[in-house]
C-alpha positions in Angstrom: 81.0 114.9 170.1 79.1 117.8 168.5 80.7 121.2 168.7 78.2 123.8 169.5 78.6 127.2 167.9 77.7 130.0 170.1 74.9 132.2 168.6 74.1 135.6 170.0 70.5 135.6 171.4 69.4 139.2 171.7 67.3 140.1 168.7 69.0 143.3 167.7 72.5 141.9 168.1 71.5 138.8 166.2 70.0 140.8 163.4 73.2 143.0 163.1 75.3 139.9 163.1 73.2 138.4 160.3 73.4 141.5 158.3 77.2 141.9 158.6 78.1 138.3 158.1 75.6 137.5 155.4 76.4 140.6 153.3 80.2 140.3 153.7 80.6 136.6 152.9 77.4 135.5 151.2 76.7 133.2 154.2 73.3 131.7 154.6 71.7 131.8 158.0 68.7 129.4 158.4 66.8 128.1 161.3 69.2 125.3 161.8 72.2 127.7 162.0 74.9 129.1 159.7 75.7 127.6 156.4 79.2 127.9 154.8 79.9 127.1 151.2 83.3 125.5 150.5 84.7 126.5 147.2 86.2 123.4 145.4 86.6 123.0 141.6 84.7 121.6 138.7 81.7 119.2 139.2 83.0 115.6 139.4 86.6 116.7 140.0 88.7 115.2 142.7 88.7 118.5 144.8 84.9 118.6 144.6 84.5 114.9 145.6 87.0 115.1 148.4 85.4 118.4 149.5 82.1 116.5 149.9 83.6 113.7 152.0 85.5 116.3 154.1 82.3 118.4 154.7 80.3 115.3 155.7 82.8 114.4 158.4 83.0 118.0 159.7 79.2 118.4 159.8 78.8 115.4 162.0 80.7 117.3 164.7 79.3 120.8 164.3 76.1 122.1 165.8 75.0 125.5 164.4 77.4 125.5 161.5 77.2 123.4 158.3 79.6 123.1 155.4 78.5 122.5 151.8 80.9 122.0 148.8 80.3 124.3 145.9 81.4 123.9 142.3 83.8 126.7 141.2 86.1 127.3 138.3 89.1 126.0 140.2 91.9 126.9 142.7 92.9 130.2 141.0 89.3 131.4 140.9 88.9 130.4 144.5 91.6 132.9 145.5 89.5 135.8 144.1 86.3 134.5 145.6 87.9 134.5 149.1 89.6 137.9 148.6 86.3 139.4 147.5 84.5 137.7 150.4 82.1 136.0 147.9 82.4 132.7 149.8 83.7 132.0 153.3 86.1 129.1 152.8 87.8 127.4 149.8 90.3 124.9 148.6 93.5 125.9 146.8 96.9 124.4 146.2 99.7 126.0 148.3 101.6 127.3 145.3 98.4 129.1 144.0 97.8 130.5 147.5 101.4 131.8 147.9 101.2 133.5 144.5 97.7 134.8 145.2 98.7 136.2 148.6 101.1 138.7 146.9 98.0 140.2 145.2 95.4 139.6 147.9 97.0 140.1 151.3 93.7 139.5 153.2 93.9 135.7 152.4 94.6 133.5 155.4 95.4 129.8 155.7 93.3 127.6 158.0 95.0 124.2 157.5 96.1 121.7 154.9 93.2 119.7 153.5 95.0 117.2 151.2 98.6 116.2 150.7 100.1 115.4 147.3 103.2 113.4 148.2 106.2 112.9 146.0 106.4 109.2 145.0 109.8 107.9 143.9 108.6 104.7 142.2 111.0 101.9 141.5 111.0 98.2 140.8 111.3 96.3 144.0 113.5 93.6 142.4 116.2 96.2 141.7 116.7 96.6 145.5 117.2 100.3 145.5 117.3 101.7 149.0 117.9 105.4 148.5 117.8 108.1 145.9 121.6 108.0 145.6 121.3 104.5 144.3 119.7 105.9 141.1 123.0 107.2 139.8 123.4 106.0 136.2 119.8 104.8 136.1 116.9 105.8 133.8 114.7 108.2 135.7 111.5 109.7 134.5 111.4 113.3 135.7 108.2 114.3 133.8 107.2 115.6 130.4 108.5 119.0 129.2 106.3 121.8 130.6 105.1 119.6 133.5 105.8 121.1 136.9 107.1 117.7 138.1 110.1 118.1 135.8 111.6 121.0 137.6 110.7 119.6 141.0 112.3 116.2 140.3 115.5 117.9 138.9 115.9 120.0 142.1 115.3 116.9 144.2 117.9 114.9 142.5 120.4 117.8 142.6 119.9 118.0 146.4 121.0 114.3 146.5 124.1 115.0 144.5 122.7 113.8 141.1 123.3 116.3 138.3 121.6 115.9 134.9 124.6 113.9 133.5 124.5 111.5 136.4 121.4 109.7 135.2 119.5 109.0 132.0 116.6 111.4 131.6 113.2 110.1 130.6 110.5 112.7 129.7 107.2 110.8 129.9 103.9 112.0 131.3 102.8 110.8 134.7 100.6 108.0 133.5 103.1 107.0 130.8 105.9 106.8 133.4 104.1 104.2 135.6 103.5 102.0 132.5 107.1 102.4 131.4 108.3 101.2 134.8 106.0 98.2 134.5 107.4 97.4 131.1 111.1 97.8 132.2 111.7 100.9 130.0 112.8 103.0 133.0 114.3 102.3 136.4 112.5 105.0 138.5 109.7 107.6 138.1 109.1 110.7 140.1 105.3 111.2 140.5 103.5 113.8 142.5 99.9 112.9 143.3 97.4 112.3 146.1 97.3 108.8 147.5 96.5 106.2 146.3 97.6 107.3 142.8 95.5 105.1 140.4 98.4 104.6 137.9 100.7 103.4 140.6 98.1 101.2 142.2 97.4 99.6 138.8 101.1 98.8 138.2 101.4 97.4 141.7 98.8 94.7 140.9 101.1 93.1 138.3 104.5 94.3 139.2 106.5 94.3 142.5 107.1 98.0 143.3 108.8 100.0 146.0 108.9 103.6 147.0 112.1 105.3 148.0 112.1 107.6 151.1 112.6 111.4 150.8 113.7 112.3 154.3 116.7 113.5 156.2 119.3 116.3 155.5 119.2 116.0 151.7 115.4 116.3 151.8 115.7 119.4 154.0 118.2 120.8 151.5 115.7 120.1 148.7 112.8 121.8 150.6 115.0 124.8 151.2 115.9 125.0 147.5 112.2 125.0 146.8 111.5 127.8 149.2 110.0 125.5 152.0 106.8 125.1 150.1 106.6 121.4 150.9 105.4 119.6 154.0 106.8 116.4 155.5 104.4 113.5 155.3 104.2 109.8 155.0 102.7 107.3 152.5 101.2 104.8 154.9 102.1 101.1 154.7 99.6 99.2 152.5 98.7 102.2 150.4 100.0 100.2 147.4 100.2 96.5 147.0 103.5 95.1 148.1 104.7 98.3 149.8 104.2 97.2 153.4 106.3 99.9 155.1 105.5 103.5 155.8 107.5 105.7 153.5 108.6 109.2 154.6 108.4 111.9 151.9 107.6 115.5 151.2 104.3 116.7 149.8 102.6 119.7 148.2 99.6 120.7 150.3 96.1 121.7 149.2 94.9 124.2 151.7 91.7 125.4 153.1 91.7 129.2 153.0 89.5 132.1 154.2 89.4 135.9 154.4 91.1 137.4 157.4 87.8 138.9 158.6 85.9 135.5 158.8 84.6 135.0 162.3 87.4 133.8 164.6 85.2 131.6 166.8 83.5 129.9 163.9 86.9 129.2 162.2 88.1 127.8 165.5 85.1 125.4 165.8 85.4 124.4 162.2 89.1 123.6 162.5 88.5 121.7 165.7 85.7 119.6 164.1 88.2 118.4 161.5 91.4 117.8 163.4 89.8 116.3 166.5 88.3 113.7 164.2 91.2 113.1 161.9 90.9 109.3 162.2 87.3 109.5 161.1 88.3 111.6 158.1 90.9 109.0 157.1 88.4 106.2 157.5 85.9 108.0 155.2 88.4 108.2 152.3 92.0 106.9 152.1 93.0 110.0 150.2 93.3 111.8 153.5 95.7 109.2 154.9 98.8 111.4 154.4 97.5 114.1 156.7 99.4 114.4 160.0 98.6 116.8 162.8 102.1 117.5 164.0 103.9 117.4 160.7 101.7 118.6 157.9 98.7 120.4 159.3 100.0 123.9 158.6 103.3 123.4 156.7 104.4 124.6 153.3 102.7 128.0 153.2 105.6 130.3 152.5 104.7 133.7 154.0 100.9 133.2 154.0 99.6 133.9 157.6 97.3 131.6 159.5 93.8 132.7 160.4 93.5 133.6 164.1 90.7 131.1 164.6 92.8 128.2 163.3 95.8 129.5 165.2 93.9 129.3 168.4 93.2 125.6 167.8 96.7 124.7 166.8 98.1 126.4 169.8 95.7 124.4 172.0 96.9 121.1 170.6 100.6 122.1 170.7 101.3 122.3 166.9 102.1 126.0 167.4 104.2 126.7 170.4 
């Protein structure tokens, strides 16, 4: 179903609307309607590619508004572009948005666009069932300086595993997957959008499993991290041999906007995405970890939601 965007018809009002909106947000208004650029990242990057897929699906269900991905210098640059009203909407990781909001309080969240779940990768033949089973084992927590390292350490502590309770491996993300394949480690903590290529590659030749990150200890971990993660799932079949849905936590990549972006247009845009979530997932399996109830607007810290997006999520019961 196409969502029609209401456009004011009287000439003077329409001209005024064009002048205000176009000047404030660098929005193009053409005969076919309003055109929004979506700030992504570098050309050929995953955020740019996924932004293109995402825009294509949204555009099928919008009438009078079209979304086009735009190359930018990256997530941190996108914060400034939104704050300065240079572009109407953009992608940015939640940690960058939370940090940026302290400097630019006019930033608003619309919804989570991608999820980067925490994978706790193990050898299926070891029959590990929980994180507690990793006591005394060789765990790769990430290379020095890698953000994964601090996150993995906090996660293990929430499950009662201090640094002396396991053998620390300090490999990069790609190296860790290969090390598990070669039997050099027993587990690897990897944070990545699904399907993660290195894990998928290992799964072709090695029986792998993913441990769940759920329940009271996961809640304790999220609290220790300042509630910047959202609950999500890695669907069954994402990786060869993992035929169960695995509950975990994820770091979201958000869609953001300036607080003054038109409320009705933001509402229609949000609706075009979330009313057609299954179509989005069918377009690219990288969107498979998105869940309306659990992860649509979670993990933002104190960043407020845009009123247009809030209207939609109240309608569907996500916001009570």
